[in-house]
C-alpha positions in Angstrom: -170.3 36.1 -93.4 -172.5 33.1 -92.7 -173.2 32.7 -96.4 -169.5 32.6 -97.2 -168.9 29.8 -94.6 -171.8 27.9 -96.1 -170.5 28.1 -99.6 -167.1 26.8 -98.3 -168.7 23.8 -96.7 -170.6 23.1 -99.8 -167.5 23.1 -101.9 -165.7 20.8 -99.5 -168.6 18.4 -99.5 -168.7 18.4 -103.3 -164.9 17.7 -103.6 -165.1 14.9 -101.0 -167.8 13.0 -102.9 -166.0 13.2 -106.2 -162.9 11.3 -107.4 -159.5 12.0 -105.7 -157.2 14.2 -107.6 -154.0 12.5 -108.9 -150.9 13.6 -107.1 -148.2 15.1 -109.2 -145.2 12.7 -109.9 -141.7 13.3 -111.1 -141.4 12.2 -114.7 -138.9 9.4 -115.5 -138.8 7.9 -112.0 -140.1 4.5 -110.7 -142.9 4.5 -108.2 -141.7 3.3 -104.8 -143.7 0.3 -103.7 -144.5 -0.3 -100.1 -142.6 -3.3 -98.6 -144.7 -6.2 -97.7 -144.7 -7.6 -94.2 -142.8 -10.8 -93.5 -145.1 -13.7 -93.6 -144.9 -15.8 -90.4 -145.3 -19.5 -91.0 -146.4 -21.5 -88.0 -143.8 -24.0 -86.7 -145.7 -27.3 -86.8 -143.4 -30.4 -86.3 -146.4 -32.6 -85.8 -147.8 -31.8 -89.2 -144.4 -32.7 -90.8 -144.3 -35.9 -88.8 -147.8 -36.9 -89.8 -147.1 -36.3 -93.5 -143.8 -38.2 -93.2 -145.5 -41.2 -91.5 -148.2 -41.2 -94.1 -145.9 -41.4 -97.2 -143.6 -43.9 -95.5 -146.3 -46.3 -94.3 -148.4 -46.1 -97.5 -145.9 -45.8 -100.3 -142.7 -47.4 -99.0 -142.8 -51.1 -98.3 -139.2 -52.2 -99.0 -136.2 -50.3 -97.5 -134.0 -51.7 -100.2 -135.9 -49.9 -102.9 -133.8 -46.7 -102.6 -135.1 -45.1 -105.8 -138.7 -45.4 -104.6 -137.6 -44.0 -101.2 -136.1 -40.9 -102.7 -139.1 -40.3 -104.9 -141.3 -40.5 -101.7 -139.1 -38.3 -99.5 -137.4 -35.8 -101.8 -140.4 -33.6 -102.3 -140.9 -29.9 -102.0 -143.7 -30.4 -99.6 -141.2 -31.6 -97.0 -139.4 -28.6 -95.5 -136.2 -30.3 -94.4 -134.5 -26.9 -93.7 -137.0 -26.3 -90.9 -137.8 -29.9 -89.8 -134.5 -31.7 -90.4 -134.2 -32.7 -86.8 -137.8 -34.0 -86.8 -137.0 -36.1 -89.8 -133.9 -37.5 -88.1 -135.7 -38.2 -84.9 -138.5 -40.0 -86.7 -136.1 -42.1 -88.8 -133.9 -43.1 -85.8 -136.1 -43.0 -82.7 -139.5 -43.5 -84.5 -141.1 -40.2 -83.4 -140.4 -36.8 -82.0 -138.1 -37.0 -79.0 -139.1 -35.1 -75.9 -136.6 -33.1 -73.9 -136.4 -35.9 -71.3 -135.6 -38.5 -73.9 -139.0 -40.1 -74.2 -140.6 -40.6 -77.6 -143.8 -38.9 -78.3 -146.6 -41.2 -79.4 -146.3 -44.5 -81.4 -143.0 -45.3 -83.1 -142.6 -45.5 -86.9 -142.1 -49.1 -87.9 -139.3 -48.3 -90.3 -137.1 -46.5 -87.7 -133.7 -47.6 -86.3 -135.0 -48.4 -82.9 -137.7 -50.8 -84.2 -135.4 -52.5 -86.7 -135.6 -56.3 -86.4 -132.2 -57.0 -88.1 -128.9 -55.4 -89.0 -130.1 -55.2 -92.7 -133.1 -53.0 -91.7 -130.7 -50.7 -89.7 -128.5 -50.5 -92.8 -131.6 -49.7 -94.9 -132.6 -46.7 -92.7 -129.0 -45.4 -92.6 -128.8 -45.6 -96.4 -132.0 -43.5 -96.6 -130.5 -40.9 -94.3 -127.3 -41.0 -96.3 -129.0 -40.4 -99.6 -131.1 -37.6 -98.2 -127.9 -36.0 -96.8 -126.2 -36.2 -100.2 -129.2 -34.3 -101.6 -129.4 -31.9 -98.7 -125.9 -31.6 -97.0 -127.2 -29.4 -94.2 -128.9 -32.4 -92.7 -125.6 -33.6 -91.3 -125.7 -30.9 -88.6 -129.3 -32.1 -87.8 -128.0 -35.7 -87.5 -125.3 -34.6 -85.1 -127.9 -32.8 -82.9 -130.3 -35.8 -82.8 -127.7 -38.4 -82.1 -126.1 -36.3 -79.4 -129.5 -35.9 -77.8 -130.3 -39.6 -77.9 -126.9 -40.5 -76.3 -127.9 -38.7 -73.2 -130.9 -40.9 -72.4 -129.7 -44.6 -72.7 -131.7 -45.6 -69.6 -134.9 -44.6 -71.3 -134.5 -47.1 -74.2 -134.5 -50.9 -74.5 -131.4 -52.9 -75.0 -132.4 -53.6 -78.6 -132.9 -49.8 -79.3 -129.4 -49.1 -77.8 -127.8 -51.8 -79.9 -129.5 -50.7 -83.1 -128.5 -47.1 -82.4 -124.9 -48.1 -81.9 -124.9 -50.0 -85.2 -126.4 -47.1 -86.9 -123.9 -44.6 -85.5 -121.0 -46.9 -86.5 -122.4 -47.1 -90.1 -122.9 -43.3 -90.1 -119.3 -42.7 -88.9 -118.0 -44.9 -91.7 -120.0 -42.9 -94.3 -118.9 -39.5 -92.7 -122.6 -38.7 -91.9 -121.7 -37.6 -88.4 -119.1 -35.4 -86.8 -116.8 -37.6 -84.7 -117.0 -35.2 -81.8 -120.5 -36.4 -81.2 -119.0 -39.4 -79.4 -117.3 -37.1 -76.9 -120.8 -36.2 -75.5 -121.1 -39.6 -73.9 -121.4 -39.7 -70.1 -120.5 -42.5 -67.7 -123.3 -44.3 -65.9 -123.5 -46.9 -63.2 -125.1 -49.5 -65.4 -122.3 -49.4 -68.0 -124.7 -48.4 -70.9 -122.3 -45.9 -72.3 -119.3 -48.3 -72.4 -121.4 -51.0 -74.1 -122.7 -48.5 -76.6 -119.2 -47.1 -77.4 -117.9 -50.7 -77.7 -120.7 -51.6 -80.1 -120.0 -48.4 -82.2 -116.3 -49.4 -82.4 -117.1 -53.0 -83.4 -119.4 -51.8 -86.2 -116.9 -49.3 -87.4 -114.1 -51.9 -87.5 -116.4 -54.4 -89.3 -117.2 -51.8 -92.0 -113.5 -50.9 -92.3 -112.1 -54.4 -92.5 -110.7 -54.1 -88.9 -108.4 -51.3 -89.8 -107.2 -50.1 -86.4 -105.5 -47.0 -87.9 -108.8 -45.7 -89.1 -110.4 -46.4 -85.8 -107.6 -44.5 -83.9 -108.0 -41.6 -86.4 -111.7 -41.5 -85.7 -111.2 -41.5 -81.9 -108.5 -38.8 -82.3 -110.9 -36.7 -84.4 -113.5 -37.1 -81.7 -111.1 -35.9 -79.1 -111.2 -39.3 -77.4 -108.5 -41.7 -76.3 -108.3 -44.8 -74.1 -108.5 -42.5 -71.0 -111.8 -41.2 -72.2 -113.1 -44.8 -72.7 -111.9 -45.7 -69.2 -114.0 -42.9 -67.8 -117.1 -44.5 -69.4 -116.7 -47.5 -67.2 -118.7 -47.9 -64.0 -116.9 -46.3 -61.0 -116.4 -49.6 -59.2 -114.3 -51.1 -62.1 -112.8 -47.9 -63.6 -109.2 -48.7 -64.3 -107.0 -49.4 -67.4 -106.5 -53.0 -66.4 -110.2 -53.6 -66.2 -110.7 -52.0 -69.6 -108.1 -54.4 -71.1 -109.9 -57.3 -69.6 -113.2 -56.0 -71.0 -111.8 -55.6 -74.5 -110.2 -59.0 -74.3 -113.5 -60.7 -73.5 -115.0 -59.1 -76.6 -112.1 -60.2 -78.8 -110.9 -56.7 -79.5 -107.2 -57.5 -79.4 -106.3 -54.2 -81.3 -107.9 -52.2 -78.5 -106.2 -54.2 -75.9 -102.8 -53.4 -77.5 -103.7 -49.8 -77.7 -104.7 -49.6 -74.1 -101.6 -51.4 -73.0 -99.5 -48.9 -75.0 -101.2 -46.1 -73.2 -100.6 -47.7 -69.8 -97.0 -48.1 -70.7 -96.8 -44.5 -71.7 -98.3 -43.4 -68.4 -95.6 -45.3 -66.5 -92.9 -43.8 -68.6 -94.3 -40.3 -68.1 -94.3 -40.9 -64.3 -90.6 -41.8 -64.4 -89.9 -38.8 -66.6 -91.7 -36.3 -64.4 -90.0 -37.8 -61.3 -86.6 -37.3 -62.8 -87.4 -33.7 -63.7 -88.6 -32.9 -60.2 -85.7 -34.5 -58.4 -83.1 -32.8 -60.7 -84.8 -29.4 -60.1 -84.6 -30.0 -56.4 -80.9 -30.8 -56.6 -81.0 -34.5 -55.7 -77.7 -36.2 -56.4 -77.4 -38.3 -59.6 -76.7 -41.5 -57.6 -79.9 -41.1 -55.6 -81.9 -40.3 -58.8 -80.5 -43.3 -60.5 -81.4 -45.6 -57.7 -85.0 -44.2 -57.7 -85.3 -44.7 -61.5 -84.0 -48.3 -61.3 -86.4 -49.2 -58.4 -89.4 -47.5 -60.0 -88.8 -49.1 -63.4 -88.5 -52.5 -61.8 -91.7 -52.0 -59.8 -93.7 -50.8 -62.8 -92.1 -53.2 -65.3 -90.7 -50.4 -67.5 -88.4 -51.7 -70.2 -84.8 -50.6 -70.6 -85.6 -48.7 -73.8 -88.4 -46.7 -72.0 -86.1 -46.2 -68.9 -83.4 -44.6 -71.0 -85.9 -42.4 -72.9 -87.6 -41.3 -69.6 -84.3 -40.2 -68.1 -83.2 -38.3 -71.2 -86.5 -36.5 -71.6 -86.6 -35.8 -67.8 -83.2 -34.0 -68.2 -84.5 -32.2 -71.3 -87.5 -30.9 -69.4 -85.2 -29.1 -67.0 -83.9 -26.9 -69.9 -85.7 -23.8 -71.1 -85.7 -24.3 -74.9 -87.9 -21.2 -75.7 -85.0 -18.9 -76.7 -82.8 -18.4 -79.7 -81.0 -21.3 -81.2 -77.5 -20.4 -79.8 -79.0 -19.8 -76.3 -80.8 -23.1 -76.5 -77.6 -24.8 -77.5 -75.6 -23.4 -74.6 -78.4 -24.2 -72.1 -78.7 -27.7 -73.4 -75.0 -28.5 -73.3 -74.7 -27.0 -69.8 -77.5 -29.2 -68.5 -76.0 -32.3 -70.1 -72.6 -31.5 -68.6 -74.1 -31.2 -65.2 -76.2 -34.3 -65.4 -73.9 -36.5 -67.5 -73.3 -38.6 -64.4 -77.0 -39.6 -64.3 -76.8 -40.6 -68.0 -73.6 -42.6 -67.3 -75.5 -44.5 -64.5 -78.5 -45.0 -66.7 -76.7 -46.4 -69.7 -75.6 -49.8 -68.3 -74.5 -51.3 -71.6 -73.9 -50.6 -75.3 -77.5 -51.2 -76.1 -78.6 -48.5 -73.7 -76.1 -46.1 -75.2 -77.5 -46.7 -78.7 -81.0 -46.0 -77.4 -79.8 -42.7 -76.0 -78.1 -41.8 -79.2 -81.4 -42.4 -81.1 -83.3 -40.4 -78.6 -80.9 -37.4 -79.0 -81.1 -37.8 -82.8 -84.9 -37.7 -82.8 -84.9 -34.5 -80.7 -82.4 -32.7 -82.8 -83.9 -33.8 -86.1 -87.3 -32.4 -85.2 -85.9 -28.9 -84.5 -84.4 -27.3 -87.6 -82.7 -24.5 -85.6 -80.8 -27.0 -83.4 -80.0 -29.0 -86.6 -78.5 -26.0 -88.3 -76.1 -25.2 -85.4 -74.8 -28.7 -85.2 -76.0 -29.5 -81.7 -76.0 -33.2 -82.2 -72.3 -33.4 -82.6 -71.8 -31.1 -79.6 -74.0 -33.4 -77.4 -72.3 -36.6 -78.6 -68.9 -35.1 -77.9 -69.8 -33.9 -74.4 -71.2 -37.3 -73.5 -68.2 -39.0 -75.1 -65.8 -37.0 -73.0 -67.9 -37.8 -69.9 -67.7 -41.6 -70.7 -71.4 -41.9 -71.3 -70.7 -43.1 -74.9 -67.9 -45.4 -75.9 -66.1 -45.4 -79.3 -67.7 -48.7 -80.2 -71.2 -47.3 -79.6 -70.8 -44.2 -81.7 -69.2 -46.2 -84.6 -71.9 -48.9 -84.5 -74.6 -46.2 -84.6 -73.0 -44.4 -87.5 -72.3 -47.5 -89.6 -75.7 -49.1 -89.3 -77.8 -46.0 -89.5 -81.1 -45.4 -87.7 -84.8 -45.0 -88.5 -86.1 -41.6 -87.2 -89.3 -41.3 -85.2 -89.3 -37.6 -85.9 -87.7 -35.5 -88.6 -86.9 -36.7 -92.1 -84.3 -38.6 -94.1 -82.7 -35.3 -95.0 -82.3 -34.4 -91.3 -80.6 -37.8 -90.8 -78.2 -37.1 -93.7 -77.3 -33.7 -92.3 -76.5 -35.2 -88.9 -74.4 -37.9 -90.5 -72.4 -35.3 -92.5 -71.9 -33.3 -89.3 -70.7 -36.4 -87.5 -68.3 -37.5 -90.3 -65.1 -35.7 -89.0 -65.7 -37.1 -85.5 -66.3 -40.6 -86.8 -63.1 -40.3 -88.9 -61.1 -39.4 -85.9 -62.6 -42.3 -83.9 -61.8 -44.7 -86.7 -58.2 -43.5 -86.9 -57.8 -43.7 -83.1 -59.3 -47.2 -83.2 -56.6 -48.4 -85.5 -53.8 -47.2 -83.2 -52.3 -49.4 -80.5 -52.6 -48.1 -76.9 -48.9 -47.2 -76.9 -49.3 -45.2 -80.1 -52.3 -43.4 -78.8 -50.5 -42.5 -75.6 -47.4 -41.3 -77.5 -49.5 -39.2 -79.9 -51.8 -37.9 -77.1 -54.9 -38.6 -79.2 -56.8 -40.8 -76.7 -59.3 -38.0 -75.9 -59.3 -34.7 -77.8 -59.9 -31.5 -75.9 -62.4 -30.3 -78.6 -64.3 -32.0 -81.4 -62.1 -32.8 -84.4 -62.0 -30.2 -87.1 -63.5 -27.5 -84.9 -64.0 -24.0 -86.4 -61.3 -21.5 -85.5 -63.7 -18.6 -85.4 -65.9 -20.4 -82.8 -63.7 -22.7 -80.8 -66.5 -23.9 -78.6 -68.5 -25.2 -81.6 -67.7 -28.1 -83.9 -66.9 -27.7 -87.6 -70.2 -29.2 -88.5 -71.9 -26.0 -87.6 -70.1 -24.0 -90.3 -70.8 -26.7 -92.9 -74.5 -26.9 -92.0 
């Protein structure tokens, strides 16, 4: 028994010292390779920064030599996908930016913060632009870095803030930044944010030949308006009037006009909301009219804005979120109830024309109301209630109007719908008072040429 065990051990030892036997494989199949482990590369922004400093300081002497700059920077050794933010921080702030806003170590001499002239700032921005054209993903890195720098204005010198504002204005012109970056600005007691925003606007206007439309499009895309800029002012002088004075001192007349337009709109909105609240509370029209006149006189609201505010205030009392016919009935009912307020609001023919244009703008912008001929219904109701005179309707129809909303086609549809009513007014205008009294045609009980199938609606509805 012992001898058998010894023989077994000897055989096992002999097989262990020899070569391994090949395992059987299935013919015609590929051998499965073992997956390699993911190679972890150390995140080393300092090494990227040092390499960037070395090539810029040793090989790039002139910022205007863009071909040389791209040869130096556009290399495979620079991993911009990992260190794009570091690249932007070094080119703008001069070094890696710490979480608190301070810059780590000495600044790069070719950065935006250290630029001695506007030309040098433009040179750095052009380098950033050319790199972004080669690597579009850098735009998101630029957004992050600029947003971070805008949080720490107090940590930088006046020259650095001014250079940064110029660079951001140039980058906005070249679509290198998302406009919403500007919305991240916060107000401060020293007024740094307001000065910075103003400098960005000035640079943007200079680059775009003082095109105010492009500026307003930029602010709109950034989610900003004059109210947002007012909030950037120091708390002691935070008001629309002070903002207008501030822009006027800087010679930004276009922004002064825009701010004044916003202030005027706020006043009109206050009157509009006041009319809506009083009508919903059941205040008599005479009392509402007196309040409107006193408020508009106090706030220096023009007659055009006064008429528009009253009309829109009445419109806000109507629920217009239903079907077209239901909206039509609700609107006509509200105008019948509040016609006396419109009568008191329209003090002359000019006010009546303004009201007609306001009604036309509302109807033209709603295709459902346009189809059912609501404009003719409204005009007729207000004509019967003595809000509109024959002369006003005829003058509006003959001269035509320019729409704020809607299209020329909408205006043509309205004119076609109004044609029977205008024809009746013109025929009645040619009669003498005695002839009109004899014929009984001074005021019709329904719009002319009304549809027999729908006696409450004008003929224009079936034609539309």
